FIKOL-35076 format. One record per residue: x negated, y negated, z of N, C-alpha, C in turn; residue in three letters; residue number from 1; chain. Coordinates in steps of 0.2 Angstrom, whole numbers, plus 2048, in hexadecimal, padded with zeros to 3 digits. Example, Ala and Ser with C-alpha at 12.3 -4.5 7.8 and 13.67 -1.06 7.14 Angstrom:
<recs>
7BE|81C|827|7C2|816|827|7BE|810|827|Ala|1|A
7C0|80B|823|7BC|805|824|7C0|800|827|Ser|2|A
</recs>
This chain:
<recs>
C74|2A5|868|C72|2A0|863|C75|2A2|85C|Unk|1|A
C77|29D|859|C7A|29E|853|C75|2A0|84D|Unk|2|A
C76|2A2|848|C73|2A5|843|C6F|29F|840|Unk|3|A
C71|299|83F|C6D|293|83D|C69|291|842|Unk|4|A
C6A|291|849|C65|290|84F|C60|295|84E|Unk|5|A
C60|29B|84E|C5C|2A0|84D|C57|29E|847|Unk|6|A
C5A|29D|841|C56|29B|83B|C52|294|83C|Unk|7|A
C55|28F|83F|C51|28A|840|C4A|28A|845|Unk|8|A
C4C|28E|84B|C48|290|84F|C42|294|84E|Unk|9|A
C43|299|84A|C3E|29F|849|C3C|29F|841|Unk|10|A
C40|29E|83E|C3E|29F|836|C3E|298|832|Unk|11|A
C3D|294|834|C3C|28D|830|C34|28B|831|Unk|12|A
C31|28A|82B|C2A|287|82C|C26|28D|82D|Unk|13|A
C27|293|82B|C22|299|82D|C1D|29A|828|Unk|14|A
C17|29A|829|C12|29B|824|C0E|295|823|Unk|15|A
C0B|296|81D|C06|291|81B|C0A|28B|817|Unk|16|A
C07|284|818|C0A|27F|815|C08|280|80D|Unk|17|A
C0B|27F|809|C0A|280|801|C0C|27A|7FD|Unk|18|A
C0A|277|7F9|C0B|271|7F5|C0F|273|7EF|Unk|19|A
C10|27A|7EE|C14|27D|7E8|C1A|27E|7EB|Unk|20|A
C1C|27E|7F2|C23|27E|7F5|C27|277|7F5|Unk|21|A
C2C|275|7F1|C2F|270|7F1|C34|26F|7F6|Unk|22|A
C38|274|7F6|C3D|275|7FC|C3D|27C|7FE|Unk|23|A
C3E|27E|805|C3D|284|807|C44|286|80C|Unk|24|A
C42|289|811|C48|28B|816|C4B|285|817|Unk|25|A
C53|286|817|C57|281|81A|C5C|27E|814|Unk|26|A
C5B|280|80E|C5F|27D|809|C62|284|805|Unk|27|A
C66|283|800|C69|289|7FD|C64|28D|7F9|Unk|28|A
C5F|28A|7F6|C5B|28D|7F3|C54|28A|7F4|Unk|29|A
C4E|28D|7F4|C47|28B|7F3|C46|288|7ED|Unk|30|A
C41|282|7EC|C40|280|7E6|C38|280|7E6|Unk|31|A
C35|283|7E1|C2E|285|7E0|C2B|284|7DA|Unk|32|A
C25|283|7DA|C21|280|7D4|C1D|287|7D2|Unk|33|A
C1C|289|7CC|C18|28E|7CA|C12|28B|7C6|Unk|34|A
C0B|28B|7C8|C07|288|7C4|C06|28A|7BE|Unk|35|A
C04|285|7B9|C03|286|7B2|BFD|28C|7B2|Unk|36|A
BFE|290|7AD|BF9|295|7AC|BFA|29C|7AF|Unk|37|A
BFF|29C|7B4|C00|2A2|7B8|C07|2A4|7B7|Unk|38|A
C07|2AC|7B8|C0D|2B0|7B8|C0F|2B0|7BF|Unk|39|A
C16|2B1|7C0|C18|2B3|7C6|C19|2BA|7C8|Unk|40|A
C16|2BC|7CC|C17|2C4|7CF|C1C|2C4|7D4|Unk|41|A
C21|2C9|7D4|C26|2C8|7DA|C27|2D0|7DC|Unk|42|A
C27|2D1|7E2|C29|2D7|7E5|C2D|2D8|7EB|Unk|43|A
C31|2DC|7EC|C36|2DC|7F1|C36|2E4|7F5|Unk|44|A
C36|2E3|7FB|C36|2EA|7FF|C3B|2E9|805|Unk|45|A
C3F|2EE|806|C43|2EF|80C|C41|2F4|811|Unk|46|A
C41|2F2|818|C3F|2F7|81D|C45|2F8|822|Unk|47|A
C47|2FE|823|C4D|300|827|C4B|303|82E|Unk|48|A
C4E|301|832|C4C|304|838|C4E|30C|838|Unk|49|A
C49|310|83B|C4A|317|83B|C48|31B|834|Unk|50|A
C47|316|830|C44|319|829|C3D|316|828|Unk|51|A
C3C|311|828|C35|30E|827|C32|30C|82D|Unk|52|A
C34|30B|833|C32|309|839|C37|30D|83F|Unk|53|A
C33|30E|845|C37|310|84A|C3B|30A|84D|Unk|54|A
C41|30B|84F|C46|305|852|C42|303|857|Unk|55|A
C3E|306|85C|C3C|302|862|C34|2FF|860|Unk|56|A
C32|2FE|859|C2C|2FB|858|C2A|2F4|85A|Unk|57|A
C24|2F3|85B|C23|2EB|85C|C25|2E7|857|Unk|58|A
C2A|2E2|859|C2D|2DE|854|C27|2DA|850|Unk|59|A
C22|2D7|855|C1D|2D3|851|C19|2D7|84C|Unk|60|A
C19|2DE|84E|C15|2E2|848|C1A|2E3|843|Unk|61|A
C20|2E4|843|C25|2E4|83E|C25|2DF|83A|Unk|62|A
C25|2D9|83D|C23|2D2|839|C1E|2D2|834|Unk|63|A
C18|2D4|838|C12|2D4|834|C13|2D9|82D|Unk|64|A
C15|2E0|82F|C16|2E5|82A|C1A|2E4|825|Unk|65|A
C20|2E0|826|C27|2DF|821|C23|2DA|81B|Unk|66|A
C1E|2D6|81D|C1B|2D1|818|C15|2D5|815|Unk|67|A
C11|2D9|819|C0B|2DC|817|C0D|2E1|811|Unk|68|A
C13|2E5|812|C13|2EA|80C|C16|2E7|806|Unk|69|A
C18|2E1|806|C19|2DC|800|C14|2DA|7FC|Unk|70|A
C0F|2D7|802|C09|2D5|7FF|C04|2DA|7FC|Unk|71|A
C05|2E0|7FE|C02|2E5|7FC|C04|2E7|7F4|Unk|72|A
C0A|2E5|7F3|C0D|2E6|7EC|C09|2E1|7E7|Unk|73|A
C08|2DB|7EA|C06|2D5|7E6|BFF|2D7|7E5|Unk|74|A
BFB|2DA|7EA|BF4|2DB|7E9|BF3|2E1|7E3|Unk|75|A
BF8|2E5|7E2|BF7|2EA|7DE|BF8|2E7|7D6|Unk|76|A
BFB|2E2|7D5|BFA|2DF|7CF|BF5|2D9|7CE|Unk|77|A
BF2|2D8|7D3|BEE|2D2|7D3|BEF|2CB|7D5|Unk|78|A
BF5|2CB|7D9|BF7|2C4|7D9|BF5|2C1|7DF|Unk|79|A
BF5|2BC|7E0|BF4|2B7|7E5|BFB|2B5|7EA|Unk|80|A
BFB|2B7|7EF|C02|2B6|7F3|C03|2AE|7F4|Unk|81|A
C09|2AC|7F3|C0B|2A5|7F4|C12|2A4|7F9|Unk|82|A
C17|2A9|7F7|C1D|2A7|7FA|C20|2AD|7FC|Unk|83|A
C25|2AE|800|C29|2B3|803|C30|2B1|805|Unk|84|A
C35|2B5|803|C3C|2B4|806|C3E|2BB|80B|Unk|85|A
C42|2B9|810|C43|2BE|815|C4B|2BF|816|Unk|86|A
C4E|2C5|815|C54|2C7|816|C54|2CC|81D|Unk|87|A
C56|2C9|822|C55|2CD|829|C5C|2CF|82C|Unk|88|A
C5E|2D5|82D|C65|2D7|831|C63|2DA|838|Unk|89|A
C66|2D6|83C|C64|2D7|843|C6B|2DA|847|Unk|90|A
C6A|2E0|84B|C71|2E1|84F|C74|2DC|852|Unk|91|A
C6F|2D8|855|C72|2D3|85A|C6D|2CD|85A|Unk|92|A
C70|2C7|85D|C6B|2C1|85C|C66|2C2|862|Unk|93|A
C61|2C5|861|C5C|2C7|867|C56|2C2|865|Unk|94|A
C56|2BC|869|C52|2B7|867|C4A|2B8|869|Unk|95|A
C49|2BC|86E|C42|2BF|86F|C40|2C4|86A|Unk|96|A
C45|2C8|868|C42|2CC|862|C40|2C8|85D|Unk|97|A
C44|2C4|85A|C43|2C0|854|C3D|2BB|855|Unk|98|A
C3C|2B9|85A|C36|2B4|85B|C2F|2B8|85A|Unk|99|A
C30|2BE|85D|C2A|2C2|85C|C29|2C5|855|Unk|100|A
C2E|2C7|852|C2F|2C9|84B|C2B|2C2|847|Unk|101|A
C2D|2BE|848|C2C|2B7|843|C25|2B6|845|Unk|102|A
C22|2B7|84A|C1A|2B5|84D|C16|2BA|849|Unk|103|A
C18|2C1|848|C13|2C6|844|C14|2C4|83E|Unk|104|A
C19|2C1|83A|C1A|2C0|833|C15|2BA|831|Unk|105|A
C17|2B5|836|C14|2AF|836|C0B|2B0|836|Unk|106|A
C0A|2B5|83A|C02|2B5|83A|BFF|2B8|834|Unk|107|A
C02|2BC|830|C00|2BF|82A|C00|2B9|824|Unk|108|A
C07|2B6|824|C09|2B1|820|C03|2AB|820|Unk|109|A
C01|2A9|825|BFC|2A3|826|BF6|2A7|823|Unk|110|A
BF3|2AC|825|BEE|2B0|823|BED|2B1|81C|Unk|111|A
BF2|2B1|819|BF2|2B4|811|BF5|2AD|80E|Unk|112|A
BF6|2A7|810|BF8|2A1|80D|C00|2A2|80A|Unk|113|A
C04|2A5|80E|C0C|2A7|80B|C10|2A2|80F|Unk|114|A
C15|2A0|80C|C1A|29B|80F|C21|29F|80E|Unk|115|A
C24|29F|814|C2A|2A2|814|C30|29C|812|Unk|116|A
C32|29E|80B|C36|299|809|C3E|29A|809|Unk|117|A
C41|29F|80B|C48|2A0|80C|C49|2A7|80F|Unk|118|A
C50|2A8|80E|C53|2AF|80F|C59|2AE|812|Unk|119|A
C5A|2B4|817|C61|2B5|819|C61|2B9|820|Unk|120|A
C65|2B7|825|C65|2BA|82B|C6D|2BC|82C|Unk|121|A
C6D|2C2|82D|C74|2C6|82F|C74|2CA|835|Unk|122|A
C7A|2CD|836|C7B|2D1|83B|C7D|2D8|838|Unk|123|A
C7A|2DE|83B|C7B|2E5|839|C76|2E9|83B|Unk|124|A
C74|2EF|838|C6F|2F3|83A|C68|2F0|838|Unk|125|A
C63|2F1|83D|C5C|2EE|83B|C5A|2EF|836|Unk|126|A
C59|2EB|831|C56|2EB|82A|C52|2E5|828|Unk|127|A
C4C|2E6|825|C48|2E0|823|C47|2E1|81C|Unk|128|A
C48|2DC|819|C46|2DB|811|C42|2D4|810|Unk|129|A
C3D|2D7|80D|C38|2D0|80B|C38|2D0|803|Unk|130|A
C38|2CA|801|C36|2CA|7FA|C2F|2C5|7FA|Unk|131|A
C2B|2C8|7F6|C24|2C3|7F6|C22|2C1|7EF|Unk|132|A
C1F|2BB|7ED|C1E|2B8|7E8|C17|2B6|7E8|Unk|133|A
C14|2B7|7E2|C0C|2B5|7E1|C0B|2B3|7DA|Unk|134|A
C05|2B0|7D9|C03|2AF|7D2|BFD|2B3|7D0|Unk|135|A
BFD|2B3|7C9|BF8|2B6|7C5|BF6|2B3|7BF|Unk|136|A
BF0|2B3|7BE|BEF|2AF|7B7|BF1|2B2|7B2|Unk|137|A
BF4|2AF|7AD|BF8|2B1|7A8|BF4|2B6|7A5|Unk|138|A
BF7|2BC|7A3|BF5|2C2|79F|BF0|2C6|7A4|Unk|139|A
BEE|2C5|7A9|BE9|2C8|7AD|BEB|2CC|7B3|Unk|140|A
BF2|2CE|7B3|BF5|2D1|7B8|BF3|2D9|7B8|Unk|141|A
BF2|2DC|7BD|BF0|2E4|7BD|BF7|2E7|7BC|Unk|142|A
BF6|2ED|7B8|BFD|2F1|7B7|BFB|2F9|7B8|Unk|143|A
C00|2FC|7B9|C00|303|7BA|BFD|308|7B4|Unk|144|A
BFE|305|7AE|BFE|309|7A8|BF8|308|7A4|Unk|145|A
BF2|307|7A8|BED|306|7A3|BE6|30A|7A4|Unk|146|A
BE8|310|7A8|BE2|315|7A9|BE0|318|7A3|Unk|147|A
BDA|31A|7A2|BD7|31E|79C|BD4|324|79E|Unk|148|A
BD4|329|79A|BCF|32F|79C|BC7|32D|79D|Unk|149|A
BC5|32F|7A2|BBE|32D|7A4|BBE|328|7A9|Unk|150|A
BC3|325|7AA|BC3|31F|7AF|BC3|323|7B6|Unk|151|A
BC0|31F|7BB|BBF|321|7C1|BC4|31F|7C5|Unk|152|A
BC7|323|7CB|BCC|322|7CF|BC9|320|7D4|Unk|153|A
BCC|31A|7D7|BC9|318|7DE|BCE|316|7E3|Unk|154|A
BCC|316|7E9|BD1|313|7EE|BCE|30F|7F3|Unk|155|A
BD2|30A|7F6|BCF|306|7FB|BD0|308|802|Unk|156|A
BCD|306|807|BCE|309|80E|BCD|310|810|Unk|157|A
BD2|312|813|BD2|319|815|BDA|31B|814|Unk|158|A
BD9|322|814|BE1|325|813|BE4|329|819|Unk|159|A
BE9|329|81A|BEC|32D|81F|BED|32B|827|Unk|160|A
BEB|324|826|BEA|322|82E|BF1|321|831|Unk|161|A
BF6|31D|82D|BFC|31C|82F|C01|322|830|Unk|162|A
BFF|327|82B|C03|32D|82B|C01|331|833|Unk|163|A
BFB|331|834|BF8|335|83B|BFC|331|840|Unk|164|A
BFC|32A|841|BFF|326|845|C05|328|846|Unk|165|A
C09|329|841|C10|32A|842|C12|331|845|Unk|166|A
C0E|335|842|C0F|33C|844|C0E|33D|84C|Unk|167|A
C08|338|84F|C07|338|856|C0E|335|85A|Unk|168|A
C10|330|857|C16|32C|85A|C1C|330|85B|Unk|169|A
C1D|333|855|C24|338|855|C23|33E|859|Unk|170|A
C1D|340|85B|C1C|345|860|C1C|344|867|Unk|171|A
C1A|33D|868|C1A|33A|86F|C13|33A|871|Unk|172|A
C0D|33B|86D|C06|33C|86E|C04|335|86E|Unk|173|A
BFF|334|872|BFA|32E|872|BF8|32D|86B|Unk|174|A
BF8|326|869|BF5|323|863|BF0|31E|864|Unk|175|A
BEA|320|861|BE5|31B|863|BE5|314|85F|Unk|176|A
BE2|30F|861|BE5|308|85F|BE3|307|857|Unk|177|A
BDE|30A|856|BDC|30A|84D|BE2|30D|84A|Unk|178|A
BE4|312|84B|BE9|316|847|BF1|312|847|Unk|179|A
BF2|310|84E|BF8|30C|84F|BF8|305|84A|Unk|180|A
BF2|302|84B|BF1|2FB|846|BF2|2FE|83F|Unk|181|A
BEF|303|83D|BF1|304|836|BF7|305|833|Unk|182|A
BFB|309|839|C02|309|837|C07|303|837|Unk|183|A
C05|2FF|83D|C0B|2FA|83E|C07|2F3|83B|Unk|184|A
C01|2F3|83A|BFF|2EC|837|BF9|2ED|831|Unk|185|A
BFD|2F1|82C|BF7|2F1|826|BF5|2EC|823|Unk|186|A
BF0|2ED|820|BEC|2E7|81E|BEC|2E7|816|Unk|187|A
BF0|2E2|813|BF2|2E2|80C|BEC|2E0|808|Unk|188|A
BEA|2E4|803|BE4|2E3|7FF|BE4|2DD|7FA|Unk|189|A
BE6|2D8|7FC|BE7|2D2|7F8|BE2|2D0|7F5|Unk|190|A
BDC|2CE|7F8|BD4|2CD|7F6|BD2|2D2|7F1|Unk|191|A
BD3|2D9|7F2|BD2|2DE|7ED|BD4|2DD|7E7|Unk|192|A
BDB|2DC|7E7|BDF|2DC|7E0|BDD|2D6|7DC|Unk|193|A
BDB|2D0|7E0|BD8|2CA|7DC|BD2|2CD|7D8|Unk|194|A
BCD|2CF|7DC|BC6|2D1|7D8|BC7|2D7|7D4|Unk|195|A
BCC|2DB|7D4|BCC|2E0|7CE|BD0|2DD|7C8|Unk|196|A
BD2|2D8|7C7|BD5|2D5|7C1|BCF|2D5|7BD|Unk|197|A
BD0|2D7|7B6|BCC|2D7|7B1|BC7|2DD|7B2|Unk|198|A
BC7|2E1|7B7|BC2|2E7|7B8|BC6|2EE|7B9|Unk|199|A
BCB|2ED|7BC|BCE|2F4|7BC|BD3|2F5|7B7|Unk|200|A
BD4|2FB|7B5|BD9|2FC|7AF|BDF|2FE|7B1|Unk|201|A
BE1|300|7B8|BE8|300|7BA|BE7|301|7C1|Unk|202|A
BED|2FF|7C6|BED|2FE|7CC|BF4|300|7CF|Unk|203|A
BF4|302|7D6|BFA|302|7D9|BF8|303|7E1|Unk|204|A
BFD|301|7E4|BFD|300|7EB|C00|307|7EE|Unk|205|A
BFC|30A|7F3|BFE|311|7F7|C03|310|7FC|Unk|206|A
C09|310|7FB|C0F|310|801|C12|317|801|Unk|207|A
C12|31B|7FB|C16|321|7FC|C11|327|7FD|Unk|208|A
C0A|325|7FC|C06|32B|7FC|C02|32A|7F6|Unk|209|A
BFC|32E|7F6|BF6|32D|7F1|BFA|331|7EB|Unk|210|A
BFD|337|7ED|BFF|33C|7E7|C05|338|7E2|Unk|211|A
C09|335|7E6|C0E|333|7E4|C0D|32C|7E0|Unk|212|A
C09|328|7E3|C07|321|7E0|C03|321|7DA|Unk|213|A
BFD|326|7DB|BF9|326|7D5|BFD|32A|7D0|Unk|214|A
C02|32F|7D2|C06|332|7CC|C0A|32C|7C8|Unk|215|A
C0C|327|7CB|C0F|322|7C7|C0A|31F|7C1|Unk|216|A
C04|31D|7C4|BFF|31B|7C0|BFE|320|7BA|Unk|217|A
BFD|326|7BC|BFB|32B|7B6|C02|32B|7B1|Unk|218|A
C08|32B|7B3|C0D|32C|7AF|C0E|326|7AB|Unk|219|A
C0C|320|7AD|C0C|31A|7A9|C07|31A|7A4|Unk|220|A
C01|31D|7A7|BFB|31D|7A2|BFB|323|79D|Unk|221|A
C00|328|79E|C00|32E|799|BFA|331|79A|Unk|222|A
BF6|333|7A0|BF1|336|7A2|BF2|339|7A8|Unk|223|A
BEC|33D|7A9|BEC|342|7B0|BE6|340|7B4|Unk|224|A
BE5|343|7BA|BDF|342|7BD|BDD|348|7C2|Unk|225|A
BD6|348|7C3|BD3|34C|7C7|BD2|349|7CE|Unk|226|A
BD3|34C|7D3|BD1|348|7DA|BCC|34C|7DE|Unk|227|A
BC7|34B|7E0|BC3|34F|7E5|BC5|34D|7EC|Unk|228|A
BC7|352|7EF|BCA|352|7F7|BC5|34F|7FB|Unk|229|A
BBF|352|7FA|BB9|350|7FE|BB7|349|7FE|Unk|230|A
BB9|345|7F8|BB7|33E|7F8|BBC|339|7FB|Unk|231|A
BC1|33C|7FD|BC7|337|800|BC5|335|806|Unk|232|A
BC5|32E|806|BC2|32A|80D|BC8|32A|812|Unk|233|A
BC5|32E|817|BC9|330|81D|BC6|32E|824|Unk|234|A
BC9|32B|828|BC7|32A|82E|BC5|331|832|Unk|235|A
BC2|330|838|BC0|335|83B|BC6|33A|83D|Unk|236|A
BCC|336|840|BD2|339|843|BD5|33E|83D|Unk|237|A
BD6|33A|838|BD9|33E|832|BD5|344|82F|Unk|238|A
BCF|342|82F|BCB|348|82D|BCB|34E|831|Unk|239|A
BCB|34D|838|BCC|353|83C|BD3|355|83C|Unk|240|A
BD8|353|83B|BDF|355|83A|BDF|358|834|Unk|241|A
BDC|356|82E|BDC|35A|827|BD9|360|828|Unk|242|A
BD3|360|82B|BCE|366|82C|BD1|36B|831|Unk|243|A
BD5|36A|835|BD8|36D|83A|BDC|373|837|Unk|244|A
BDF|370|830|BE4|375|82E|BE4|375|827|Unk|245|A
BDF|373|823|BDD|372|81D|BE4|370|819|Unk|246|A
BE7|36B|81C|BED|367|819|BEB|360|817|Unk|247|A
BEB|35F|811|BE9|359|80F|BEF|354|80E|Unk|248|A
BF6|356|80F|BFB|352|80F|BFB|34C|812|Unk|249|A
BF8|34B|819|BF6|345|81C|BF4|340|818|Unk|250|A
BEE|340|815|BEB|33B|811|BEE|339|80A|Unk|251|A
BF1|33F|807|BF4|33F|801|BFC|33E|800|Unk|252|A
C00|33F|805|C06|33F|804|C0B|33B|80A|Unk|253|A
C07|33A|80F|C0B|337|815|C0D|32F|814|Unk|254|A
C09|32C|810|C0B|325|80F|C09|31F|813|Unk|255|A
C0C|319|811|C0B|314|817|C04|312|817|Unk|256|A
BFF|313|812|BF8|311|813|BF8|309|810|Unk|257|A
BFB|307|80B|BFA|300|80A|BF4|2FF|807|Unk|258|A
BF0|304|804|BEA|303|801|BEB|302|7FA|Unk|259|A
BE6|300|7F5|BE5|300|7EE|BE3|306|7EC|Unk|260|A
BE5|309|7E7|BE3|30E|7E2|BE3|30C|7DB|Unk|261|A
BDD|30C|7D9|BDB|308|7D2|BD7|30D|7CE|Unk|262|A
BD7|30B|7C8|BD1|30F|7C3|BCD|30B|7C0|Unk|263|A
BC7|30D|7BF|BC2|309|7BC|BBF|30C|7B6|Unk|264|A
BBD|308|7B1|BB8|30B|7AC|BB1|30E|7AF|Unk|265|A
BAF|313|7AD|BA9|316|7AF|BA3|311|7B0|Unk|266|A
BA3|30D|7AB|B9D|307|7AA|B9E|302|7B0|Unk|267|A
BA4|302|7B4|BA4|2FD|7B9|BA2|300|7C0|Unk|268|A
BA1|306|7BF|BA0|309|7C6|B9B|306|7CB|Unk|269|A
B96|302|7C7|B90|300|7CA|B93|2F9|7CD|Unk|270|A
B99|2F6|7CB|B9B|2F1|7CF|BA0|2F2|7D5|Unk|271|A
BA0|2F9|7D7|BA4|2FA|7DC|BA2|2F7|7E3|Unk|272|A
B9B|2F7|7E5|B99|2F4|7EB|B9A|2ED|7EA|Unk|273|A
B99|2E9|7E6|B9B|2E3|7E5|BA2|2E1|7E7|Unk|274|A
BA7|2E4|7E2|BAE|2E4|7E3|BB0|2E5|7EB|Unk|275|A
BAC|2EA|7EE|BAE|2EB|7F5|BAC|2E6|7FA|Unk|276|A
BA7|2E2|7F8|BA4|2DD|7FC|BA9|2D7|7FC|Unk|277|A
BAA|2D6|7F5|BAF|2CF|7F4|BB6|2D1|7F8|Unk|278|A
BB8|2D7|7F7|BC0|2D9|7F9|BBF|2D9|801|Unk|279|A
BB9|2DA|804|BB9|2DC|80C|BBB|2E2|80E|Unk|280|A
BBB|2E8|80A|BBD|2EF|80C|BB9|2F3|807|Unk|281|A
BB9|2F9|80B|BB5|2FF|807|BB9|302|801|Unk|282|A
BB6|303|7FC|BB9|307|7F6|BB6|30D|7F3|Unk|283|A
BB9|312|7F2|BB7|318|7F2|BB9|31A|7EB|Unk|284|A
BB5|31F|7E8|BB6|322|7E2|BB8|32A|7E3|Unk|285|A
BBF|32B|7E2|BC1|332|7E4|BC3|336|7DE|Unk|286|A
BC2|335|7D7|BC3|338|7D3|BC2|336|7CB|Unk|287|A
BC5|338|7C6|BC5|336|7C0|BCB|337|7BB|Unk|288|A
BCD|333|7B8|BD2|333|7B3|BD2|339|7AD|Unk|289|A
BD6|33D|7AC|BD5|342|7A7|BDA|341|7A2|Unk|290|A
BD9|345|79C|BDF|344|797|BE4|348|798|Unk|291|A
BE3|34D|79A|BE9|351|79C|BEE|34F|7A1|Unk|292|A
BF4|350|7A1|BF9|34D|7A6|BF8|351|7AD|Unk|293|A
BFA|34D|7B1|BFB|351|7B8|BF6|34F|7BD|Unk|294|A
BF6|351|7C2|BF0|34E|7C9|BEE|356|7CB|Unk|295|A
BE8|356|7CB|BE5|35D|7CD|BE0|35A|7D3|Unk|296|A
BE1|35E|7D9|BDF|35C|7DF|BD9|363|7E1|Unk|297|A
BD1|360|7E2|BCD|365|7E1|BCA|365|7E8|Unk|298|A
BCA|36B|7EB|BC6|36B|7F2|BBF|36C|7F1|Unk|299|A
BBB|36B|7F6|BB3|36B|7F5|BB0|371|7F3|Unk|300|A
BB4|377|7F4|BB2|37D|7F0|BB4|37E|7E9|Unk|301|A
BB7|379|7E7|BBA|37A|7DF|BC0|37C|7DF|Unk|302|A
BC4|37F|7E4|BCA|382|7E3|BD0|37C|7E3|Unk|303|A
BD6|37C|7E1|BDA|377|7E0|BDF|377|7E7|Unk|304|A
BE1|372|7E8|BE6|372|7EF|BED|36F|7EB|Unk|305|A
BF1|374|7ED|BF9|372|7EB|BFD|36F|7F0|Unk|306|A
BFF|369|7F0|C03|365|7F5|C0A|369|7F4|Unk|307|A
C0D|368|7FA|C14|36A|7FC|C18|364|7FB|Unk|308|A
C15|35E|7FB|C19|358|7FB|C16|353|7F6|Unk|309|A
C19|34F|7F3|C16|34C|7EE|C16|344|7F1|Unk|310|A
C19|343|7F7|C19|33C|7FA|C20|33A|7FB|Unk|311|A
C21|334|7FE|C27|332|800|C2C|330|7FB|Unk|312|A
C32|332|7FC|C38|330|7F7|C3E|330|7FA|Unk|313|A
C42|32A|7FA|C47|329|7FF|C4D|32D|7FD|Unk|314|A
C4D|330|7F6|C53|335|7F4|C51|33C|7F3|Unk|315|A
C4B|33E|7F4|C48|343|7F3|C45|347|7F9|Unk|316|A
C42|34C|7F8|C3F|351|7FD|C38|34D|7FF|Unk|317|A
C37|34D|805|C31|349|807|C2C|34F|808|Unk|318|A
</recs>
């Protein structure tokens, strides 16, 4: 099939129907309407075969994840998802692969009320680039730079699941369904981002690992933090792996969690159960923002743990 046949058959009409989309796939540009009183939040991520995903991964799962990682960025600023564009580079015109990819993308797009409004389809090494757009009430976006000494450091969900799943896959070991789901079909915490508006002082999504991503918040806020390792929310499988070697790198630096890390004023601690219920995910206090710069990681016995890796960096040491 030709490039345009593939687009018409698999990438047209993907996602939820939205009245704010005036023109979408099939014209030179999409025409869109931004509602009054809203700011437009825009994020973009590229996934490359062999770097961000295994080349033989399930294409439906890749379609889901390509959108999910971008919606996670929107969640981190408290935005409500609306639109997405997709630039997809394929080694060849594999219609079965593309149909499965589009199915996974469509599934999450419908769930989160997102419309695919355009993009590009080209030939080359397998690469997926998605740009996501969302709305946030004017003046209410969450930012990285608002954490203050005394604020509580919190995270959603659990940490290290995707990292452990990837370890198993790379070693050719069996991977249970829960871990594989967490790696291949992460849940963007969109609802959480929305309920944190006006409550959290800072927020970020966890894509490169807690150390690296929380470090961005601390740098932007001109502060430091103390994290109690015993308070990290860990699935049983991850806790066992950490305990076997006293190595906390898995939940702290392996990345691909796509949870939110955020800071709260101490007075808001009592709201955490209400926020968790509204967001539909567990929330855990793991530490405190301090005045001194840097990140201190404290074991249960009071000693400090020093990481060998700060998290994923495309052009640095992992």
